[in-house]
MOPAC internal coordinates of N, CA, C and O (Angstrom, degrees):
PM7 1SCF
backbone

  N    0.0000 0     0.00 0     0.00 0    0    0    0
  C    1.4497 1     0.00 0     0.00 0    1    0    0
  C    1.5260 1   107.85 1     0.00 0    2    1    0
  O    1.2310 1   120.67 1   -52.43 1    3    2    1
  N    1.2961 1   116.33 1   127.57 1    3    2    1
  C    1.4625 1   122.10 1   173.85 1    5    3    2
  C    1.5214 1   106.69 1  -111.60 1    6    5    3
  O    1.2310 1   120.42 1   -59.30 1    7    6    5
  N    1.3216 1   116.80 1   120.70 1    7    6    5
  C    1.4625 1   122.33 1   177.82 1    9    7    6
  C    1.5247 1   107.98 1  -112.05 1   10    9    7
  O    1.2310 1   120.71 1   -57.37 1   11   10    9
  N    1.3166 1   116.24 1   122.63 1   11   10    9
  C    1.4649 1   121.31 1  -179.46 1   13   11   10
  C    1.5186 1   109.34 1   -94.72 1   14   13   11
  O    1.2310 1   121.26 1   -54.64 1   15   14   13
  N    1.3076 1   115.19 1   125.36 1   15   14   13
  C    1.4613 1   121.35 1   179.25 1   17   15   14
  C    1.5169 1   107.29 1  -106.32 1   18   17   15
  O    1.2310 1   120.95 1   -44.56 1   19   18   17
  N    1.3369 1   115.79 1   135.44 1   19   18   17
  C    1.4622 1   118.83 1  -179.33 1   21   19   18
  C    1.5181 1   110.02 1  -134.70 1   22   21   19
  O    1.2310 1   121.49 1   -22.03 1   23   22   21
  N    1.3227 1   114.76 1   157.97 1   23   22   21
  C    1.4634 1   120.74 1   177.57 1   25   23   22
  C    1.5099 1   112.40 1    85.63 1   26   25   23
  O    1.2310 1   121.43 1    26.75 1   27   26   25
  N    1.3253 1   114.88 1  -153.25 1   27   26   25
  C    1.4578 1   121.73 1  -177.96 1   29   27   26
  C    1.5236 1   111.22 1   -87.19 1   30   29   27
  O    1.2310 1   121.31 1   -38.28 1   31   30   29
  N    1.3117 1   115.09 1   141.72 1   31   30   29
  C    1.4625 1   122.22 1   170.58 1   33   31   30
  C    1.5222 1   105.22 1  -113.39 1   34   33   31
  O    1.2310 1   120.94 1   -86.30 1   35   34   33
  N    1.3290 1   115.81 1    93.70 1   35   34   33
  C    1.4547 1   120.34 1  -174.08 1   37   35   34
  C    1.5236 1   110.22 1  -145.28 1   38   37   35
  O    1.2310 1   120.72 1    10.69 1   39   38   37
  N    1.3336 1   116.23 1  -169.31 1   39   38   37
  C    1.4647 1   120.28 1  -176.16 1   41   39   38
  C    1.5270 1   112.20 1   -64.86 1   42   41   39
  O    1.2310 1   119.78 1   155.77 1   43   42   41
  N    1.3090 1   118.02 1   -24.23 1   43   42   41
  C    1.4614 1   121.09 1   178.95 1   45   43   42
  C    1.5311 1   112.07 1   -78.99 1   46   45   43
  O    1.2310 1   120.17 1   142.84 1   47   46   45
  N    1.3157 1   117.29 1   -37.16 1   47   46   45
  C    1.4655 1   120.85 1  -175.88 1   49   47   46
  C    1.5274 1   113.11 1  -100.43 1   50   49   47
  O    1.2310 1   120.43 1   165.05 1   51   50   49
  N    1.3191 1   116.79 1   -14.95 1   51   50   49
  C    1.4647 1   121.20 1  -175.02 1   53   51   50
  C    1.5187 1   115.11 1   -53.96 1   54   53   51
  O    1.2310 1   119.42 1   129.57 1   55   54   53
  N    1.3507 1   118.71 1   -50.43 1   55   54   53
  C    1.4697 1   118.54 1  -178.11 1   57   55   54
  C    1.5347 1   113.08 1   -60.32 1   58   57   55
  O    1.2310 1   119.91 1   135.75 1   59   58   57
  N    1.3156 1   117.78 1   -44.25 1   59   58   57
  C    1.4658 1   120.42 1   179.00 1   61   59   58
  C    1.5183 1   111.91 1   -66.47 1   62   61   59
  O    1.2310 1   120.96 1   140.16 1   63   62   61
  N    1.3286 1   115.77 1   -39.84 1   63   62   61
  C    1.4591 1   120.32 1   178.59 1   65   63   62
  C    1.5238 1   109.98 1   -63.74 1   66   65   63
  O    1.2310 1   120.44 1   137.75 1   67   66   65
  N    1.3310 1   116.77 1   -42.25 1   67   66   65
  C    1.4624 1   120.50 1   178.78 1   69   67   66
  C    1.5251 1   110.47 1   -59.66 1   70   69   67
  O    1.2310 1   120.29 1   135.40 1   71   70   69
  N    1.3289 1   117.05 1   -44.60 1   71   70   69
  C    1.4667 1   120.55 1   179.21 1   73   71   70
  C    1.5271 1   110.87 1   -58.97 1   74   73   71
  O    1.2310 1   120.42 1   136.28 1   75   74   73
  N    1.3322 1   116.80 1   -43.72 1   75   74   73
  C    1.4666 1   120.26 1  -179.26 1   77   75   74
  C    1.5289 1   111.52 1   -66.69 1   78   77   75
  O    1.2310 1   120.61 1   136.18 1   79   78   77
  N    1.3214 1   116.45 1   -43.82 1   79   78   77
  C    1.4760 1   119.41 1   179.39 1   81   79   78
  C    1.5230 1   109.71 1   -65.19 1   82   81   79
  O    1.2310 1   120.18 1   138.88 1   83   82   81
  N    1.3164 1   117.26 1   -41.12 1   83   82   81
  C    1.4599 1   121.52 1   179.60 1   85   83   82
  C    1.5266 1   110.48 1   -60.01 1   86   85   83
  O    1.2310 1   120.02 1   138.93 1   87   86   85
  N    1.3341 1   117.57 1   -41.07 1   87   86   85
  C    1.4636 1   121.50 1   176.73 1   89   87   86
  C    1.5277 1   111.12 1   -62.87 1   90   89   87
  O    1.2310 1   120.64 1   137.41 1   91   90   89
  N    1.3242 1   116.38 1   -42.59 1   91   90   89
  C    1.4673 1   120.37 1   178.87 1   93   91   90
  C    1.5226 1   109.89 1   -62.18 1   94   93   91
  O    1.2310 1   120.23 1   135.81 1   95   94   93
  N    1.3334 1   117.16 1   -44.19 1   95   94   93
  C    1.4588 1   120.88 1  -178.62 1   97   95   94
  C    1.5246 1   112.07 1   -67.52 1   98   97   95
  O    1.2310 1   120.08 1   152.59 1   99   98   97
  N    1.3111 1   117.46 1   -27.41 1   99   98   97
  C    1.4638 1   121.58 1   179.18 1  101   99   98
  C    1.5243 1   112.03 1   -85.29 1  102  101   99
  O    1.2310 1   120.39 1   177.14 1  103  102  101
  N    1.3227 1   116.86 1    -2.86 1  103  102  101
  C    1.4574 1   121.42 1  -174.17 1  105  103  102
  C    1.5074 1   116.24 1   -75.44 1  106  105  103
  O    1.2310 1   119.45 1   177.45 1  107  106  105
  N    1.3058 1   118.65 1    -2.55 1  107  106  105
  C    1.4555 1   120.99 1   176.38 1  109  107  106
  C    1.5172 1   115.59 1    87.32 1  110  109  107
  O    1.2310 1   119.79 1  -169.61 1  111  110  109
  N    1.3207 1   118.00 1    10.39 1  111  110  109
  C    1.4546 1   120.13 1   178.13 1  113  111  110
  C    1.5247 1   109.90 1   -82.85 1  114  113  111
  O    1.2310 1   120.46 1   -26.43 1  115  114  113
  N    1.3156 1   116.73 1   153.57 1  115  114  113
  C    1.4628 1   121.62 1  -177.56 1  117  115  114
  C    1.5243 1   112.76 1   -78.37 1  118  117  115
  O    1.2310 1   120.71 1   150.91 1  119  118  117
  N    1.3365 1   116.25 1   -29.09 1  119  118  117
  C    1.4554 1   118.77 1   178.58 1  121  119  118
  C    1.5211 1   110.49 1  -148.32 1  122  121  119
  O    1.2310 1   121.95 1   -27.19 1  123  122  121
  N    1.3291 1   113.87 1   152.81 1  123  122  121
  C    1.4591 1   121.32 1   179.50 1  125  123  122
  C    1.5183 1   108.28 1  -132.66 1  126  125  123
  O    1.2310 1   121.22 1   -49.19 1  127  126  125
  N    1.3153 1   115.27 1   130.81 1  127  126  125
  C    1.4624 1   121.45 1   173.67 1  129  127  126
  C    1.5238 1   106.82 1  -110.32 1  130  129  127
  O    1.2310 1   120.38 1   -55.84 1  131  130  129
  N    1.3261 1   116.88 1   124.16 1  131  130  129
  C    1.4559 1   121.90 1   174.88 1  133  131  130
  C    1.5244 1   107.27 1   -95.85 1  134  133  131
  O    1.2310 1   120.83 1   -71.45 1  135  134  133
  N    1.3199 1   116.01 1   108.55 1  135  134  133
  C    1.4625 1   122.46 1   179.07 1  137  135  134
  C    1.5266 1   107.53 1   -85.01 1  138  137  135
  O    1.2310 1   120.54 1   -68.86 1  139  138  137
  N    1.3207 1   116.57 1   111.14 1  139  138  137
  C    1.4691 1   121.92 1  -175.94 1  141  139  138
  C    1.5245 1   112.60 1  -100.09 1  142  141  139
  O    1.2310 1   119.72 1  -165.97 1  143  142  141
  N    1.3098 1   118.15 1    14.03 1  143  142  141
  C    1.4613 1   120.86 1  -174.03 1  145  143  142
  C    1.5233 1   113.60 1   -58.09 1  146  145  143
  O    1.2310 1   119.47 1   152.51 1  147  146  145
  N    1.3225 1   118.62 1   -27.49 1  147  146  145
  C    1.4640 1   121.42 1  -178.68 1  149  147  146
  C    1.5272 1   113.34 1  -102.87 1  150  149  147
  O    1.2310 1   120.38 1  -164.09 1  151  150  149
  N    1.3225 1   116.88 1    15.91 1  151  150  149
  C    1.4704 1   120.00 1   176.49 1  153  151  150
  C    1.5219 1   108.00 1   -80.25 1  154  153  151
  O    1.2310 1   120.91 1   -55.01 1  155  154  153
  N    1.3286 1   115.87 1   124.99 1  155  154  153
  C    1.4627 1   120.37 1  -177.27 1  157  155  154
  C    1.5220 1   112.90 1   -97.16 1  158  157  155
  O    1.2310 1   120.07 1   160.61 1  159  158  157
  N    1.3411 1   117.47 1   -19.39 1  159  158  157
  C    1.4670 1   120.71 1  -177.54 1  161  159  158
  C    1.5188 1   108.94 1  -159.08 1  162  161  159
  O    1.2310 1   120.59 1   -36.47 1  163  162  161
  N    1.3202 1   116.47 1   143.53 1  163  162  161
  C    1.4652 1   121.67 1   176.91 1  165  163  162
  C    1.5184 1   108.34 1  -143.80 1  166  165  163
  O    1.2310 1   120.69 1   -54.93 1  167  166  165
  N    1.3418 1   116.28 1   125.07 1  167  166  165
  C    1.4547 1   119.88 1   174.75 1  169  167  166
  C    1.5316 1   108.65 1  -113.38 1  170  169  167
  O    1.2310 1   120.39 1    14.11 1  171  170  169
  N    1.3263 1   116.86 1  -165.89 1  171  170  169
  C    1.4631 1   120.35 1  -176.12 1  173  171  170
  C    1.5272 1   111.93 1   -62.53 1  174  173  171
  O    1.2310 1   119.81 1   148.98 1  175  174  173
  N    1.3158 1   117.97 1   -31.02 1  175  174  173
  C    1.4664 1   120.32 1   178.00 1  177  175  174
  C    1.5329 1   110.19 1   -67.35 1  178  177  175
  O    1.2310 1   120.46 1   139.20 1  179  178  177
  N    1.3232 1   116.73 1   -40.80 1  179  178  177
  C    1.4571 1   120.31 1   176.60 1  181  179  178
  C    1.5169 1   111.60 1   -65.34 1  182  181  179
  O    1.2310 1   120.85 1   138.60 1  183  182  181
  N    1.3153 1   115.97 1   -41.40 1  183  182  181
  C    1.4606 1   120.94 1   176.95 1  185  183  182
  C    1.5254 1   110.19 1   -61.37 1  186  185  183
  O    1.2310 1   120.72 1   138.98 1  187  186  185
  N    1.3276 1   116.24 1   -41.02 1  187  186  185
  C    1.4582 1   121.20 1   177.79 1  189  187  186
  C    1.5267 1   110.85 1   -59.13 1  190  189  187
  O    1.2310 1   120.11 1   138.09 1  191  190  189
  N    1.3254 1   117.39 1   -41.91 1  191  190  189
  C    1.4687 1   121.00 1   178.49 1  193  191  190
  C    1.5221 1   110.07 1   -60.47 1  194  193  191
  O    1.2310 1   119.86 1   136.57 1  195  194  193
  N    1.3267 1   117.86 1   -43.43 1  195  194  193
  C    1.4680 1   120.97 1  -179.01 1  197  195  194
  C    1.5248 1   111.49 1   -65.12 1  198  197  195
  O    1.2310 1   120.18 1   137.87 1  199  198  197
  N    1.3224 1   117.26 1   -42.13 1  199  198  197
  C    1.4692 1   120.65 1   179.87 1  201  199  198
  C    1.5289 1   109.90 1   -68.21 1  202  201  199
  O    1.2310 1   120.24 1   137.80 1  203  202  201
  N    1.3314 1   117.14 1   -42.20 1  203  202  201
  C    1.4686 1   120.22 1   176.44 1  205  203  202
  C    1.5203 1   110.73 1   -60.96 1  206  205  203
  O    1.2310 1   120.38 1   139.72 1  207  206  205
  N    1.3289 1   116.88 1   -40.28 1  207  206  205
  C    1.4573 1   120.99 1   178.73 1  209  207  206
  C    1.5275 1   110.60 1   -61.65 1  210  209  207
  O    1.2310 1   120.75 1   138.77 1  211  210  209
  N    1.3203 1   116.18 1   -41.23 1  211  210  209
  C    1.4607 1   120.33 1   178.91 1  213  211  210
  C    1.5264 1   110.66 1   -62.69 1  214  213  211
  O    1.2310 1   120.65 1   135.66 1  215  214  213
  N    1.3161 1   116.36 1   -44.34 1  215  214  213
  C    1.4738 1   119.88 1   178.92 1  217  215  214
  C    1.5217 1   111.11 1   -64.74 1  218  217  215
  O    1.2310 1   120.64 1   135.59 1  219  218  217
  N    1.3152 1   116.38 1   -44.41 1  219  218  217
  C    1.4734 1   121.66 1   179.44 1  221  219  218
  C    1.5191 1   110.51 1   -61.81 1  222  221  219
  O    1.2310 1   120.51 1   138.04 1  223  222  221
  N    1.3238 1   116.64 1   -41.96 1  223  222  221
  C    1.4621 1   120.66 1   178.17 1  225  223  222
  C    1.5215 1   110.46 1   -61.05 1  226  225  223
  O    1.2310 1   120.71 1   135.78 1  227  226  225
  N    1.3216 1   116.25 1   -44.22 1  227  226  225
  C    1.4563 1   120.12 1   179.10 1  229  227  226
  C    1.5169 1   112.67 1   -60.02 1  230  229  227
  O    1.2310 1   120.55 1   138.97 1  231  230  229
  N    1.3276 1   116.56 1   -41.03 1  231  230  229
  C    1.4639 1   121.20 1   178.85 1  233  231  230
  C    1.5293 1   111.79 1   -67.89 1  234  233  231
  O    1.2310 1   120.67 1   153.11 1  235  234  233
  N    1.3179 1   116.32 1   -26.89 1  235  234  233
  C    1.4666 1   121.62 1  -178.14 1  237  235  234
  C    1.5167 1   112.59 1   -97.41 1  238  237  235
  O    1.2310 1   120.32 1  -175.58 1  239  238  237
  N    1.3299 1   116.99 1     4.42 1  239  238  237
  C    1.4622 1   122.23 1  -177.58 1  241  239  238
  C    1.5302 1   111.70 1    57.85 1  242  241  239
  O    1.2310 1   121.32 1  -138.74 1  243  242  241
  N    1.3248 1   115.07 1    41.26 1  243  242  241
  C    1.4604 1   122.31 1   176.73 1  245  243  242
  C    1.5175 1   107.76 1  -111.76 1  246  245  243
  O    1.2310 1   120.01 1   -49.87 1  247  246  245
  N    1.3104 1   117.58 1   130.13 1  247  246  245
  C    1.4616 1   121.38 1   175.20 1  249  247  246
  C    1.5252 1   107.81 1   -78.23 1  250  249  247
  O    1.2310 1   120.35 1   -47.30 1  251  250  249
  N    1.3339 1   116.94 1   132.70 1  251  250  249
  C    1.4589 1   121.92 1  -177.38 1  253  251  250
  C    1.5172 1   109.43 1  -127.86 1  254  253  251
  O    1.2310 1   120.78 1   -44.34 1  255  254  253
  N    1.3283 1   116.12 1   135.66 1  255  254  253
  C    1.4611 1   120.88 1   176.25 1  257  255  254
  C    1.5209 1   109.17 1  -139.88 1  258  257  255
  O    1.2310 1   121.38 1   -28.45 1  259  258  257
  N    1.3192 1   114.97 1   151.55 1  259  258  257
  C    1.4584 1   122.18 1   172.04 1  261  259  258
  C    1.5175 1   107.20 1  -100.81 1  262  261  259
  O    1.2310 1   120.73 1   -36.45 1  263  262  261
  N    1.3286 1   116.21 1   143.55 1  263  262  261
  C    1.4601 1   120.14 1   178.96 1  265  263  262
  C    1.5166 1   109.81 1  -136.84 1  266  265  263
  O    1.2310 1   121.21 1   -26.15 1  267  266  265
  N    1.3216 1   115.29 1   153.85 1  267  266  265
  C    1.4722 1   122.34 1   176.04 1  269  267  266
  C    1.5231 1   111.08 1    56.15 1  270  269  267
  O    1.2310 1   120.71 1  -134.69 1  271  270  269
  N    1.3037 1   116.26 1    45.31 1  271  270  269
  C    1.4588 1   121.12 1  -176.65 1  273  271  270
  C    1.5260 1   109.28 1   -76.10 1  274  273  271
  O    1.2310 1   119.99 1   -58.73 1  275  274  273
  N    1.3476 1   117.62 1   121.27 1  275  274  273
  C    1.4653 1   120.08 1   178.50 1  277  275  274
  C    1.5312 1   110.97 1   -60.09 1  278  277  275
  O    1.2310 1   120.50 1   -31.84 1  279  278  277
  N    1.3108 1   116.65 1   148.16 1  279  278  277
  C    1.4628 1   121.62 1  -175.36 1  281  279  278
  C    1.5290 1   113.37 1   -53.05 1  282  281  279
  O    1.2310 1   118.25 1   135.04 1  283  282  281
  N    1.3398 1   120.94 1   -44.96 1  283  282  281
  C    1.4763 1   118.97 1   179.00 1  285  283  282
  C    1.5300 1   112.65 1   -61.51 1  286  285  283
  O    1.2310 1   120.10 1   143.00 1  287  286  285
  N    1.3145 1   117.41 1   -37.00 1  287  286  285
  C    1.4634 1   120.76 1   178.47 1  289  287  286
  C    1.5284 1   109.88 1   -71.25 1  290  289  287
  O    1.2310 1   120.58 1   139.34 1  291  290  289
  N    1.3149 1   116.49 1   -40.66 1  291  290  289
  C    1.4654 1   120.28 1   177.14 1  293  291  290
  C    1.5212 1   110.66 1   -60.09 1  294  293  291
  O    1.2310 1   120.42 1   140.30 1  295  294  293
  N    1.3222 1   116.81 1   -39.70 1  295  294  293
  C    1.4578 1   121.01 1   177.62 1  297  295  294
  C    1.5283 1   111.11 1   -59.93 1  298  297  295
  O    1.2310 1   120.36 1   138.59 1  299  298  297
  N    1.3281 1   116.91 1   -41.41 1  299  298  297
  C    1.4669 1   121.04 1   177.85 1  301  299  298
  C    1.5229 1   110.34 1   -63.69 1  302  301  299
  O    1.2310 1   120.69 1   136.10 1  303  302  301
  N    1.3333 1   116.28 1   -43.90 1  303  302  301
  C    1.4680 1   119.94 1   178.69 1  305  303  302
  C    1.5239 1   111.00 1   -60.25 1  306  305  303
  O    1.2310 1   120.38 1   137.91 1  307  306  305
  N    1.3275 1   116.89 1   -42.09 1  307  306  305
  C    1.4611 1   121.15 1  -179.36 1  309  307  306
  C    1.5299 1   111.53 1   -69.30 1  310  309  307
  O    1.2310 1   120.40 1   137.18 1  311  310  309
  N    1.3297 1   116.85 1   -42.82 1  311  310  309
  C    1.4699 1   120.64 1  -178.18 1  313  311  310
  C    1.5305 1   112.25 1   -64.63 1  314  313  311
  O    1.2310 1   120.47 1   146.64 1  315  314  313
  N    1.3155 1   116.70 1   -33.36 1  315  314  313
  C    1.4608 1   120.70 1  -178.34 1  317  315  314
  C    1.5206 1   113.22 1   -91.94 1  318  317  315
  O    1.2310 1   120.19 1   170.76 1  319  318  317
  N    1.3185 1   117.23 1    -9.24 1  319  318  317
  C    1.4554 1   121.33 1  -176.92 1  321  319  318
  C    1.5227 1   112.96 1    82.57 1  322  321  319
  O    1.2310 1   120.17 1  -176.39 1  323  322  321
  N    1.3321 1   117.28 1     3.61 1  323  322  321
  C    1.4587 1   120.71 1   179.86 1  325  323  322
  C    1.5228 1   111.85 1   -65.03 1  326  325  323
  O    1.2310 1   120.38 1   156.15 1  327  326  325
  N    1.3351 1   116.88 1   -23.85 1  327  326  325
  C    1.4700 1   119.69 1   177.49 1  329  327  326
  C    1.5239 1   111.57 1   -66.78 1  330  329  327
  O    1.2310 1   120.32 1   164.22 1  331  330  329
  N    1.3339 1   116.99 1   -15.78 1  331  330  329
  C    1.4570 1   121.02 1   176.86 1  333  331  330
  C    1.5277 1   111.29 1   -84.63 1  334  333  331
  O    1.2310 1   120.54 1   162.02 1  335  334  333
  N    1.3256 1   116.58 1   -17.98 1  335  334  333
  C    1.4596 1   122.80 1  -178.88 1  337  335  334
  C    1.5198 1   110.97 1   -99.54 1  338  337  335
  O    1.2310 1   120.81 1   141.92 1  339  338  337
  N    1.3181 1   116.05 1   -38.08 1  339  338  337
  C    1.4600 1   122.71 1  -177.44 1  341  339  338
  C    1.5235 1   110.15 1   -95.23 1  342  341  339
  O    1.2310 1   120.49 1   -38.49 1  343  342  341
  N    1.3122 1   116.67 1   141.51 1  343  342  341
  C    1.4618 1   119.84 1   174.10 1  345  343  342
  C    1.5169 1   107.67 1   -81.96 1  346  345  343
  O    1.2310 1   120.59 1   -59.79 1  347  346  345
  N    1.3268 1   116.47 1   120.21 1  347  346  345
  C    1.4555 1   122.55 1  -177.71 1  349  347  346
  C    1.5229 1   108.76 1  -115.07 1  350  349  347
  O    1.2310 1   120.84 1   -54.59 1  351  350  349
  N    1.3303 1   116.00 1   125.41 1  351  350  349
  C    1.4626 1   122.31 1   179.43 1  353  351  350
  C    1.5230 1   109.04 1  -119.63 1  354  353  351
  O    1.2310 1   120.91 1   -30.28 1  355  354  353
  N    1.3192 1   115.87 1   149.72 1  355  354  353
  C    1.4608 1   120.35 1  -179.98 1  357  355  354
  C    1.5264 1   112.16 1   -66.36 1  358  357  355
  O    1.2310 1   120.37 1   141.20 1  359  358  357
  N    1.3231 1   116.89 1   -38.80 1  359  358  357
  C    1.4628 1   120.78 1  -175.73 1  361  359  358
  C    1.5276 1   110.12 1  -134.72 1  362  361  359
  O    1.2310 1   121.16 1   -16.88 1  363  362  361
  N    1.3196 1   115.38 1   163.12 1  363  362  361
  C    1.4627 1   120.88 1   174.92 1  365  363  362
  C    1.5251 1   109.04 1   -63.02 1  366  365  363
  O    1.2310 1   120.40 1   138.28 1  367  366  365
  N    1.3165 1   116.84 1   -41.72 1  367  366  365
  C    1.4686 1   120.42 1   179.97 1  369  367  366
  C    1.5239 1   111.30 1   -59.95 1  370  369  367
  O    1.2310 1   120.31 1   140.06 1  371  370  369
  N    1.3315 1   117.00 1   -39.94 1  371  370  369
  C    1.4708 1   120.52 1   177.86 1  373  371  370
  C    1.5240 1   110.56 1   -63.62 1  374  373  371
  O    1.2310 1   120.40 1   137.51 1  375  374  373
  N    1.3258 1   116.85 1   -42.49 1  375  374  373
  C    1.4629 1   120.67 1   178.52 1  377  375  374
  C    1.5185 1   111.25 1   -64.44 1  378  377  375
  O    1.2310 1   120.68 1   135.98 1  379  378  377
  N    1.3273 1   116.31 1   -44.02 1  379  378  377
  C    1.4629 1   120.23 1   178.54 1  381  379  378
  C    1.5204 1   110.91 1   -62.27 1  382  381  379
  O    1.2310 1   120.12 1   139.79 1  383  382  381
  N    1.3119 1   117.37 1   -40.21 1  383  382  381
  C    1.4638 1   120.81 1   179.10 1  385  383  382
  C    1.5274 1   110.94 1   -65.10 1  386  385  383
  O    1.2310 1   120.61 1   145.34 1  387  386  385
  N    1.3259 1   116.44 1   -34.66 1  387  386  385
  C    1.4661 1   120.21 1   179.57 1  389  387  386
  C    1.5274 1   111.05 1   -65.55 1  390  389  387
  O    1.2310 1   120.42 1   148.41 1  391  390  389
  N    1.3293 1   116.81 1   -31.59 1  391  390  389
  C    1.4619 1   120.97 1  -178.34 1  393  391  390
  C    1.5110 1   113.18 1   -95.42 1  394  393  391
  O    1.2310 1   120.15 1   163.61 1  395  394  393
  N    1.3055 1   117.31 1   -16.39 1  395  394  393
  C    1.4587 1   120.57 1  -174.72 1  397  395  394
  C    1.5106 1   109.68 1    88.27 1  398  397  395
  O    1.2310 1   120.24 1    -4.64 1  399  398  397
  N    1.2862 1   117.14 1   175.36 1  399  398  397
  C    1.4623 1   122.21 1  -176.25 1  401  399  398
  C    1.5287 1   109.62 1   -93.09 1  402  401  399
  O    1.2310 1   120.96 1   -98.16 1  403  402  401
  N    1.3477 1   115.77 1    81.84 1  403  402  401
  C    1.4638 1   120.33 1  -178.82 1  405  403  402
  C    1.5138 1   112.90 1  -108.52 1  406  405  403
  O    1.2310 1   119.74 1  -168.29 1  407  406  405
  N    1.3080 1   118.10 1    11.71 1  407  406  405
  C    1.4592 1   119.53 1   179.43 1  409  407  406
  C    1.5061 1   109.77 1   166.78 1  410  409  407
  O    1.2310 1   120.84 1   -17.33 1  411  410  409
  N    1.3411 1   116.00 1   162.67 1  411  410  409
  C    1.4645 1   119.07 1  -178.34 1  413  411  410
  C    1.5164 1   112.13 1  -137.53 1  414  413  411
  O    1.2310 1   120.01 1  -159.84 1  415  414  413
  N    1.3132 1   117.59 1    20.16 1  415  414  413
  C    1.4638 1   119.92 1   179.89 1  417  415  414
  C    1.5193 1   109.76 1   -73.34 1  418  417  415
  O    1.2310 1   121.11 1   -31.00 1  419  418  417
  N    1.3013 1   115.48 1   149.00 1  419  418  417
  C    1.4602 1   120.90 1   176.50 1  421  419  418
  C    1.5096 1   108.73 1  -137.88 1  422  421  419
  O    1.2310 1   121.01 1   -31.54 1  423  422  421
  N    1.3043 1   115.68 1   148.46 1  423  422  421
  C    1.4584 1   120.67 1   178.91 1  425  423  422
  C    1.4954 1   109.79 1  -147.93 1  426  425  423
  O    1.2310 1   120.93 1    -2.36 1  427  426  425
  N    1.3105 1   115.83 1   177.64 1  427  426  425
  C    1.4515 1   120.87 1  -177.90 1  429  427  426
  C    1.5115 1   109.57 1  -133.73 1  430  429  427
  O    1.2310 1   120.49 1   -48.89 1  431  430  429
  N    1.3120 1   116.66 1   131.11 1  431  430  429
  C    1.4544 1   122.43 1   177.44 1  433  431  430
  C    1.5179 1   107.93 1  -120.01 1  434  433  431
  O    1.2310 1   119.98 1   -46.89 1  435  434  433
  N    1.2911 1   117.64 1   133.11 1  435  434  433
  C    1.4728 1   120.66 1   179.85 1  437  435  434
  C    1.5054 1   110.43 1  -125.85 1  438  437  435
  O    1.2310 1   120.10 1   180.00 1  439  438  437

């Protein structure tokens, strides 16, 4: 499953984004790639959603990766050490290759 996230990941969008990601993780797929290529802003609330998603995925035995992370967001992940907790891939294809070909569903989260 590839879920594309777009827009701001902040205190205003965080709760809705969390609900959508939580639904995706509960959907029974073996792996989820969060494509962040269209994310324009991420603050601590957005970072919290990503870390919570990683924990939730682990509890559900779902492999989770971030892909196409914009440089400002990547900088936040590196500064906070979240890049050590989250699997970060340069491209969606790289993330899919890391998990193998276990599905081809795609969705969009805003």
